[in-house]
N, C-alpha and C positions, 0 to 999 in steps of 0.2 A: 465448543470451540468458537472463538471469534472468527468470522469469515472475512469481513472487510469493514471499512468505515461506514458504508451505507447500511449494512446489516446492523452494525452497532447503534447507529442513529435511530433506526426503526425500533430496535429493542428498547432503547432508552425512552423513546416517546411512549411506548407501551408500559414501560416500567413506572412512569409518572402516574398514569391512571391506576395501575395495579396497587401502588403504594398508598395512593389517596384513599382507596377503599379498604385498605388493610393496615390500620395504625399498629405499629409495633410488630410488624411481620417478622418472622424468623428468617435469618439469612439463608439457612439450609433449605427452607421451604420455597423461598423466592428463586434461588438458584435452580432448584429442581423444576419449578414451574416454567422457567425460561430455557431449560435445557443447557445451562452454562455451568462452568466451574465456580467454586467459591471465590477464587482469585479474580476471575473475570467480572463477577458481580461487584466485588469490592472496588475494582477499577472503575466500573460504571458509576458507583456511588461517590467516588472521588471527583468525577466530572460534573455530576448533576448540580452540586452547590454553586457551580460557575454559570449555571443557566438561569434564565428568568424571563420576564415579559418584555424586556427591552434589549435591543442589540448593544446598547451602550452600558448595560448593567442596571442595577436597581431592581427591586422586587425579586431578588434571587431566591432560589429554592433552599430553604433551611433544612437540609436533610443530612443526617449523620447516623452512624452505627456504633454500637459497643462491641461489635464482632459477633454478637448472637442475635440481636434484634435491630430493626431499622426504624428510625423515628423521623417523621416529617413534622417539624414544629410549627410551620406557618402555612399548612395546607389550606386552612379555612380562609386566611387572609389573602392568599394568592387567588383563591377561587371566588371570593365574595367582594372583590373590589367594586363591583357594580358599574364599572366604567368600560365602555368599548375601547379596544386597543386603538391607539393613534400612532401613525407613523410620522416621525420627524423627517426633516428634509433629507438628512444623510441616509436614513433608513430607507426611505422611498426611492432615493437615487440608486442605492446599492441593489435593491430588489429589481428595479426596472432594468437597469443595465445588465444584470445577470440574466433576467428572463429573456430579454431580446437576444442576448448572445447565445443562450442555449437553444433558442428557436431556430438559429441558423445552422446548428450542427447537422451534418449530412447523415449521421446515424440515427437521428430521431425519427420514430415512426410517425406517419402523417396524422394519425388520430391524436397522438400525444402532442404533436406540434400545434394542431388546431386548438386543443384544450388549453395549451400554454398561452397561445395568442389571445384567447378569450379571457383568460385570467389576467393577462397583462393589461388588456383594455379596461377591465374593471378596476385594476389597481391604479391605472393612470387617472381614471375618473375620480376615484376616492382620494388620490394624492393632490389633485388640483394644481395649485401653483408649484408645489414641490416637485411635480413631474417634469417641469420644463428643463431643469438642470440636467436631468438624465438624458434628454434628447441630444445633448451636445457631447456625450461620452459614448465611446464604442470599445468593445473588447474583441481582439482577434485571437482565436485559438491556434495552438501549434499545428504544424502540418500533419500530425498524427490523426487528425480528424477523419480523413478519408480511410485510413487503416481501421480506425475505430468503427466506422460504418460497416465495413466488410466483416469485421469480427462479430459485431453485434448481429448482423444478418445471419452469419454462420451459426451462431448460438441459437437464434430464434428458429432457424430452419434445420438445425442439426446436420450441418454439412461440413465436410472436411475442407481444410485450407492448405494451399501451397504458399510457402513463405521463402523469400530470399532475405536472410537475416544476417546482420552484422554482429559479430562477437568481438568485443574489444579485448577480451582476454587472449584470443588467438590472433587478433588483428586480421580477420578474414571474413568473407561472405560465404555463407553456406545455404544450400537449397534443401528444403525438407517439407514433408507433408505432416500436418498435425490435426488432431481431433480436439476441438476447443472444449474446455471444461467450464471456465468462468473468466470474467474480467474483474479486476480489483485495482484499487488505487493505494499505493504507499509512496506518497510524494509524486511519483509518476504513475502512468496507467500501464498495467501489465495484463498479459494474457497467460493464463495457466492452461496448459494443453498436454495431451498425450502425443509425444513426438514419435513418429513412425521410423525416423532415422536411427534414433538411439534406443527405441523401444522402452521409453521411460517417461515419467512426467517431467516436463520442463516449463520454465517461466520465461516469457519473452516480453521485453520492453517495447511498447508500440512505436516509440520514436526511433527504434533501431531496425524496424522492418523496412527494408529498401524496396520491396515489391511484394504484393499479395494478390492471390487469385482464389476465388471460390471454386471448388470442385463439385462435380455432380455426385461424387461418392458420399454416402451418408457417414456422418461422424459416429464412431463407436468406441469411445474411450472406455477402458476397463473401470470397474468401480474403485474409487479412491476416496480416502478420508481427506476432507479439506485441510489444508495446512493451517496451523495456528499462527496467524500473522502477527499476533501480539508479541511474539518472541523475536523473530527475525525473518527477513525475507528469504535468505539463504539458509537452508537447514540440511546439512549433509546427512547422508544415510550411514548406518553403522558399517555397511559393507564397502563403503568408499575407501580408496587407498589412503594410508596414513602418511603424513608429511611432517617433518620436524624442521622448524625454523628457529635459529638463534639470533636474537637481536640485542643491540646495545641499548643504553638508556634512552637514546633519541629514537629508538625504534619500537618503544613499548606501545605506541599507538596501534600496532598490528593487532594486539590482543583486544583492543576496544572495538575494532571494525571487522575482524574476521571471526566467525563462529569457530570455537576450538574446544578440544577435549580437556586440555590442561595447559597451564602456564606456570612453569617452575622458575623461581627466582635464581639468578646467577650472581656470582660474587661481585661482578663489576656493575651491578645495578640493572643489568639487562634481564631478558627472559628467554627460556627455552620453551617454545610454543609447539604443542602437538595438535594438529588439526587434520580433518578429513575433507577430501574433495573428489568429485567424480572425474575431474580433469586435472591431474597434478601438473601437467605441462603449463597450465595457465598461471602457475605461481612463478614462472620465470620472470614475468613482468613485475611481480612484487619484488623479486630479488634485485632486478635492475633498479627499481625505485629506491630500495633501501640503500644500495651502494655499500659504503663502508659501515653502515649502521646495522647490517644484518646479513645472514647467509643461510642457505638451505643446507642442512647436514644429512638429511635422509628423506627418501631413499638415495643411495649413492649415484644411480644413473641420472636422477633429476638434479642432484648437486653438480655433476659434471656438465649437464646440459646448460644449467644456469651460468656456470663459469664460462662456457664456450660462447654463450650469448653475450656476456659482458665483454669478452675479448673482441668479439665481432663488432660490438657497438663502439668500443674504444678505437678499433682500427678504422672504422668509418669516419670518426672524428679526425683521426690522423690524416686520412686521405683528403 
């Protein structure tokens, strides 16, 4: 299973070397060697032809597959150019700005920071005049950097965390202790952890952590299979309560953004969407957002709760 973007990048770098040494390799054999599914390998192979020896394109990897074998048509040409790689001004600037920014991250281990600074110094020397433009640019990371540092330390030291976390679905702050499992990035940076409050695996967005504290207790999450993030970040479990939402034509977007079990066409062009969620109450906000374009029909108690929330909202506007 794909773990995250960093793992996929590492795998694809190894895949380039693997394929160079095995012309016409069988798809089945390569997937088995890398411990991934057939579909994940095909997904990687669709990205590799967009990669090459320049940030701006050119010298792209001519790799394709017939579904059974994998062919790299220009492996010799890419490998035997005989020319050392040169960085253009924009490439050198991008690398230097990124390197200096990463070196300021509070979560970076000191050994890694020093290695990065040494590499940056060598890059500046090699870039020459092209390095001057980068000195006039800076990058500021989001405020989640301090949270990232604590989470990274908790993972390294296998320690439990205390969080004060904002849940937009409930519009409330909750306090909980969690055993970290991993960090990953899907647009934003997330912590996957075993939540001691709910006694289940949960995902926390770092920029929604209002307060964090490392605890002296050791982290001891139960063995779990990493989520397949290539499908969706939110993956309801089969035992989660079932909810039915009926939407009109202008509410069909719900089926695109919410993982669901089924979406049945309605005569008016809308959909009857059946989905599962560990917290059905969180769908009240969805009902309010839909307004006249949709409604919750099951379970009945949730439908009544959504109607009450809508009446309360309208009354507030009247006041």
